[in-house]
GUMARBA-875189 format. One line per field, with one value per residue: residue number from 1; residue in three letters; x, z, y of N, C-alpha, C, O, CB in turn. Coordinates in Angstrom, 3 decimals. Glycine has a CB too. Layout:
N
k <- [NUM/...] .
r <- [ALA/...] .
nu <- [X/...] .
nw <- [Z/...] .
nv <- [Y/...] .
cau <- [X/...] .
caw <- [Z/...] .
cav <- [Y/...] .
cu <- [X/...] .
cw <- [Z/...] .
cv <- [Y/...] .
ou <- [X/...] .
ow <- [Z/...] .
ov <- [Y/...] .
cbu <- [X/...] .
cbw <- [Z/...] .
cbv <- [Y/...] .
//
This chain:
84
k <- [1/2/3/4/5/6/7/8/9/10/11/12/13/14/15/16/17/18/19/20/21/22/23/24/25/26/27/28/29/30/31/32/33/34/35/36/37/38/39/40/41/42/43/44/45/46/47/48/49/50/51/52/53/54/55/56/57/58/59/60/61/62/63/64/65/66/67/68/69/70/71/72/73/74/75/76/77/78/79/80/81/82/83/84] .
r <- [UNK/UNK/UNK/UNK/UNK/UNK/UNK/UNK/UNK/UNK/UNK/UNK/UNK/UNK/UNK/UNK/UNK/UNK/UNK/UNK/UNK/UNK/UNK/UNK/UNK/UNK/UNK/UNK/UNK/UNK/UNK/UNK/UNK/UNK/UNK/UNK/UNK/UNK/UNK/UNK/UNK/UNK/UNK/UNK/UNK/UNK/UNK/UNK/UNK/UNK/UNK/UNK/UNK/UNK/UNK/UNK/UNK/UNK/UNK/UNK/UNK/UNK/UNK/UNK/UNK/UNK/UNK/UNK/UNK/UNK/UNK/UNK/UNK/UNK/UNK/UNK/UNK/UNK/UNK/UNK/UNK/UNK/UNK/UNK] .
nu <- [14.575/11.768/9.141/7.899/7.977/7.752/5.255/4.164/3.901/6.685/7.564/8.548/7.545/4.326/4.438/4.625/2.894/0.612/0.928/1.184/-2.094/-2.161/-0.170/-0.399/-3.443/-3.403/-5.590/-6.875/-6.870/-5.305/-2.586/-1.714/-1.009/-2.017/-2.914/-3.136/-5.587/-8.812/-9.007/-6.961/-5.859/-6.768/-7.226/-3.727/-4.409/-5.540/-4.148/-1.191/-2.491/-3.700/-1.531/1.732/4.002/4.097/3.285/3.015/4.284/5.789/5.194/6.846/7.075/5.509/3.307/3.098/0.755/-0.925/1.452/1.223/-1.492/-1.310/1.100/-0.105/-2.353/-0.650/0.066/-2.607/-3.259/-4.528/-5.185/-3.169/-4.099/-3.589/-2.985/-5.293] .
nw <- [0.252/1.861/3.553/5.449/7.797/10.913/10.872/8.535/4.628/2.807/0.188/-2.370/-2.039/-2.166/-4.772/-6.351/-5.625/-6.673/-9.895/-9.979/-9.900/-11.633/-14.609/-14.605/-14.293/-11.736/-8.880/-6.146/-3.614/-3.866/-4.482/-2.115/0.695/2.420/5.865/5.390/4.522/1.439/1.062/1.533/0.170/-2.655/-2.304/-2.706/-5.518/-6.280/-5.602/-6.915/-8.960/-9.567/-8.973/-9.981/-9.220/-6.594/-5.056/-2.268/-0.735/1.375/5.454/5.898/3.708/2.277/-0.483/-2.561/-2.401/0.066/1.618/0.722/2.024/4.553/4.982/4.704/5.889/8.631/7.600/8.464/10.657/11.761/13.184/12.352/11.144/12.394/14.717/16.101] .
nv <- [-11.870/-9.922/-11.701/-10.468/-8.945/-6.766/-6.374/-5.773/-6.155/-7.424/-4.909/-5.823/-8.335/-7.740/-6.952/-8.533/-10.552/-9.159/-8.809/-11.868/-12.360/-10.644/-11.139/-13.879/-14.599/-16.299/-16.829/-14.339/-15.235/-17.267/-16.422/-14.496/-14.840/-17.660/-16.491/-13.768/-11.325/-11.203/-8.969/-7.051/-8.228/-7.548/-4.375/-3.750/-4.801/-2.663/-0.296/-0.297/-0.599/1.511/3.938/2.937/3.474/5.122/3.057/1.596/2.684/3.172/4.038/5.875/7.217/9.550/10.385/12.760/14.588/14.078/15.054/17.262/18.282/18.184/20.023/22.708/22.043/23.061/25.556/26.926/26.378/23.860/20.865/18.491/15.321/12.294/13.460/14.679] .
cau <- [13.322/10.992/7.896/6.869/8.327/7.561/4.413/4.032/4.458/7.475/7.139/8.252/6.151/2.894/4.195/4.433/1.149/-0.270/1.405/0.470/-3.012/-2.773/-0.388/-0.753/-4.375/-4.124/-7.071/-6.455/-6.091/-4.343/-1.830/-1.521/-1.254/-2.932/-3.195/-4.237/-7.272/-8.363/-9.412/-5.863/-4.745/-7.434/-6.232/-2.778/-4.211/-6.352/-2.972/-0.423/-2.596/-4.546/-0.153/2.508/5.745/3.473/2.673/3.612/5.770/5.334/5.158/7.938/7.559/3.827/2.453/3.196/-0.720/-0.751/2.427/1.046/-2.485/-0.088/2.306/-1.779/-3.204/-0.236/-0.538/-3.974/-3.288/-5.512/-4.278/-2.704/-5.325/-3.445/-3.282/-6.872] .
caw <- [-0.129/2.930/3.062/6.531/9.170/11.840/10.801/6.803/3.432/2.244/-1.786/-3.660/-1.789/-2.727/-6.471/-7.138/-5.665/-7.837/-11.077/-9.851/-10.327/-12.905/-15.350/-14.737/-13.683/-10.937/-7.937/-5.389/-2.531/-3.738/-4.793/-1.138/1.897/3.558/7.127/4.470/3.938/0.395/0.863/1.747/-1.602/-3.448/-2.290/-3.108/-6.600/-6.257/-5.503/-7.861/-10.701/-9.170/-9.249/-9.724/-8.905/-5.264/-4.962/-1.212/-0.384/3.189/6.441/6.245/2.919/1.863/-1.862/-2.903/-1.859/1.190/2.127/0.971/2.557/5.636/5.046/4.649/7.468/9.414/7.642/9.042/12.678/11.735/13.800/11.336/11.123/13.681/16.233/16.664] .
cav <- [-11.181/-10.190/-11.268/-10.276/-8.015/-5.108/-6.164/-5.626/-7.292/-5.932/-4.051/-6.823/-9.210/-7.068/-6.445/-10.309/-11.181/-8.900/-10.095/-12.760/-12.461/-9.291/-11.127/-14.850/-15.534/-16.838/-15.936/-13.516/-16.583/-18.439/-15.232/-14.422/-16.037/-17.949/-15.463/-12.292/-11.645/-11.229/-7.752/-6.737/-8.666/-6.970/-3.359/-4.306/-4.188/-1.494/0.539/-0.518/-0.224/2.985/4.508/2.296/4.489/5.649/2.873/0.692/3.488/2.770/5.118/7.093/8.326/9.670/10.580/14.466/14.854/14.496/15.992/19.039/18.204/18.145/21.682/23.237/22.009/23.251/27.010/27.387/25.859/23.167/19.666/17.016/13.504/11.617/14.127/15.144] .
cu <- [12.081/9.586/6.957/8.153/8.017/6.151/2.966/4.923/5.663/6.451/7.242/7.481/4.888/2.906/3.525/3.356/0.440/0.243/1.108/-0.624/-3.066/-2.447/-0.804/-2.467/-4.248/-5.126/-6.167/-5.796/-5.643/-2.451/-0.757/-1.986/-1.993/-4.003/-3.845/-5.662/-7.810/-9.037/-8.711/-5.456/-5.935/-7.332/-5.590/-2.900/-4.767/-4.903/-1.829/-1.467/-3.477/-2.544/0.984/3.692/5.644/3.004/2.831/4.531/5.881/5.258/5.631/7.878/6.019/4.087/2.699/1.548/-1.140/0.290/1.930/-0.305/-1.926/0.366/0.580/-2.240/-2.353/-0.456/-1.169/-4.206/-4.510/-4.489/-3.941/-3.866/-4.842/-3.542/-4.320/-7.660] .
cw <- [0.892/3.070/4.508/7.883/9.265/11.276/9.248/5.735/2.844/0.333/-2.255/-3.303/-2.503/-4.402/-6.847/-6.930/-6.419/-9.375/-11.435/-10.860/-11.613/-14.173/-15.280/-14.755/-12.407/-9.575/-6.700/-3.810/-2.806/-4.106/-3.182/-0.334/2.208/5.446/6.861/4.341/2.440/-0.165/1.122/0.861/-2.649/-3.648/-2.737/-4.110/-7.056/-6.484/-6.382/-8.754/-10.749/-9.907/-9.250/-8.945/-7.364/-4.421/-3.497/-0.455/1.096/4.172/6.168/4.862/1.975/0.466/-1.545/-2.285/-0.655/1.933/1.809/1.225/4.283/5.633/5.065/5.321/8.544/9.391/8.407/9.997/12.823/12.541/12.808/12.148/11.816/14.565/17.017/17.306] .
cv <- [-11.662/-10.297/-10.471/-9.640/-6.672/-5.334/-5.848/-6.062/-6.566/-5.617/-4.901/-7.855/-9.345/-7.232/-8.152/-10.755/-10.557/-9.059/-11.188/-13.463/-11.977/-10.597/-13.524/-15.916/-16.217/-16.381/-14.986/-14.306/-17.159/-17.555/-15.104/-15.407/-16.374/-16.622/-13.325/-12.777/-11.299/-9.228/-7.058/-6.811/-7.499/-5.629/-2.903/-3.536/-3.005/0.067/0.633/-0.271/1.490/4.030/3.662/2.914/4.947/4.569/1.399/1.619/3.545/4.339/6.229/7.834/8.430/10.688/12.316/15.491/14.984/15.277/17.479/19.626/18.734/19.419/22.513/23.467/22.697/24.683/27.112/26.791/24.506/21.523/18.912/16.019/12.603/12.348/14.784/14.442] .
ou <- [11.537/8.822/5.793/8.957/7.963/5.639/1.748/6.134/5.668/5.418/6.222/6.724/4.404/1.958/2.508/2.718/-0.463/-0.582/0.836/-0.571/-3.690/-3.383/-1.497/-2.700/-5.281/-5.241/-4.952/-4.769/-5.294/-1.380/0.421/-2.808/-2.961/-5.144/-4.394/-6.391/-6.762/-9.313/-9.225/-4.743/-5.384/-7.311/-5.845/-2.377/-4.470/-4.866/-1.461/-1.091/-3.716/-2.445/1.380/4.055/6.687/2.452/2.731/5.401/6.225/5.266/5.087/8.478/5.579/4.932/2.491/1.424/-1.729/-0.029/2.157/-0.607/-2.374/-0.139/0.528/-2.661/-3.022/-0.910/-0.616/-5.375/-5.195/-3.294/-4.989/-4.293/-5.707/-4.293/-4.291/-8.754] .
ow <- [1.001/2.827/4.543/8.603/8.435/11.131/9.091/5.752/2.475/-0.258/-2.822/-4.139/-3.127/-5.139/-7.337/-7.804/-6.982/-9.989/-12.551/-11.777/-12.547/-14.752/-16.102/-15.012/-12.057/-9.532/-6.519/-3.170/-1.985/-3.948/-3.055/-0.414/2.431/5.759/7.451/4.186/1.918/-1.212/1.154/0.361/-3.338/-4.820/-3.316/-4.295/-8.108/-7.264/-6.618/-9.549/-11.672/-11.002/-8.084/-7.880/-6.748/-3.340/-3.897/0.334/1.596/3.684/6.162/4.729/1.204/0.434/-0.484/-1.916/-0.299/2.802/2.425/0.961/4.901/6.553/6.213/5.693/9.517/10.358/9.454/10.324/13.823/12.338/12.230/13.303/12.054/15.461/18.148/17.646] .
ov <- [-12.761/-9.363/-10.072/-10.233/-5.765/-4.225/-5.775/-6.280/-5.392/-5.931/-5.293/-8.349/-10.290/-7.502/-8.642/-11.341/-11.176/-9.735/-11.630/-14.283/-12.481/-11.148/-14.123/-17.097/-16.786/-15.156/-15.062/-14.081/-18.007/-18.141/-15.437/-16.320/-15.646/-16.283/-12.394/-13.757/-10.917/-8.642/-5.940/-5.942/-6.641/-5.253/-1.847/-2.437/-2.440/1.019/1.784/0.590/2.268/4.583/3.637/2.416/5.168/4.776/0.239/1.250/4.616/5.469/7.333/8.900/7.577/11.582/12.904/16.659/16.005/16.087/18.521/20.790/19.699/20.063/22.956/24.562/23.048/25.295/27.448/26.588/24.290/21.309/18.624/16.020/11.760/11.964/15.270/14.893] .
cbu <- [12.978/11.266/7.103/5.838/9.715/8.637/4.894/4.007/3.228/10.034/8.054/9.484/5.659/2.784/6.221/5.326/0.249/-0.708/2.322/0.079/-3.699/-1.330/0.749/0.044/-4.522/-3.351/-8.522/-7.680/-6.470/-5.005/-3.120/-1.755/-1.011/-1.674/-1.271/-3.721/-8.335/-8.970/-10.285/-5.308/-4.941/-8.420/-5.747/-2.677/-4.381/-7.420/-2.487/0.327/-3.909/-5.234/0.150/2.692/5.961/2.277/2.316/4.424/5.874/7.007/5.691/9.723/9.228/2.584/0.403/3.324/-1.476/-0.884/3.864/1.499/-3.109/1.165/3.936/-2.696/-3.493/0.773/-1.186/-5.082/-4.193/-6.273/-4.910/-0.523/-5.538/-2.415/-2.613/-7.747] .
cbw <- [-1.746/3.633/2.343/6.941/9.457/11.285/11.577/6.440/2.036/1.921/-2.813/-4.314/-0.727/-2.272/-7.674/-6.631/-4.385/-7.671/-11.029/-8.957/-9.612/-13.152/-16.118/-14.053/-14.466/-10.714/-6.782/-5.303/-1.858/-5.253/-5.152/-0.927/2.880/4.071/7.948/2.480/4.855/-0.408/1.271/2.470/-2.497/-3.235/-1.924/-3.181/-7.305/-4.395/-4.480/-7.891/-11.751/-6.312/-8.348/-10.720/-10.084/-5.501/-6.243/-1.828/-0.983/4.122/7.470/6.677/1.957/3.398/-1.924/-5.129/-2.154/1.601/1.470/-0.362/2.207/5.336/2.818/4.336/8.108/9.502/6.755/8.317/14.095/9.929/14.848/11.589/9.580/13.911/16.381/15.775] .
cbv <- [-11.551/-9.471/-12.770/-12.132/-7.945/-3.220/-5.512/-4.326/-7.681/-6.471/-2.870/-7.474/-8.869/-5.195/-5.845/-11.593/-11.125/-7.528/-10.539/-12.386/-12.106/-7.123/-10.014/-14.954/-16.434/-17.497/-17.506/-12.525/-17.445/-19.929/-13.721/-13.494/-16.062/-19.125/-15.513/-11.871/-10.727/-12.884/-7.416/-7.136/-11.454/-7.240/-3.293/-5.621/-4.883/-1.587/0.294/-1.751/-1.829/3.158/5.471/1.771/6.404/6.588/3.032/-0.626/5.173/1.514/4.864/6.517/7.927/10.620/9.792/14.588/14.032/13.705/15.688/19.902/16.701/17.146/22.254/22.741/20.301/22.679/27.526/27.288/27.733/23.215/18.748/16.250/12.470/10.985/14.933/15.455] .
//
């Protein structure tokens, strides 16, 4: 299992950290590595709780609503958020 690669934690690592907090009662500080901040780990919990199927989809796999927004931006000639 890849813990750290290209500056990002793997999806498997994030899911396991969230599972430890939610199912086993481990604190966020205990579940996440010392070099991460608790805010990042709390974000993982929110993301996985809100949409388990799309959580941690990565930069190359945008959520459907983001793809639709980008499509509409192109149609009306508004630059993408990352290129403005």
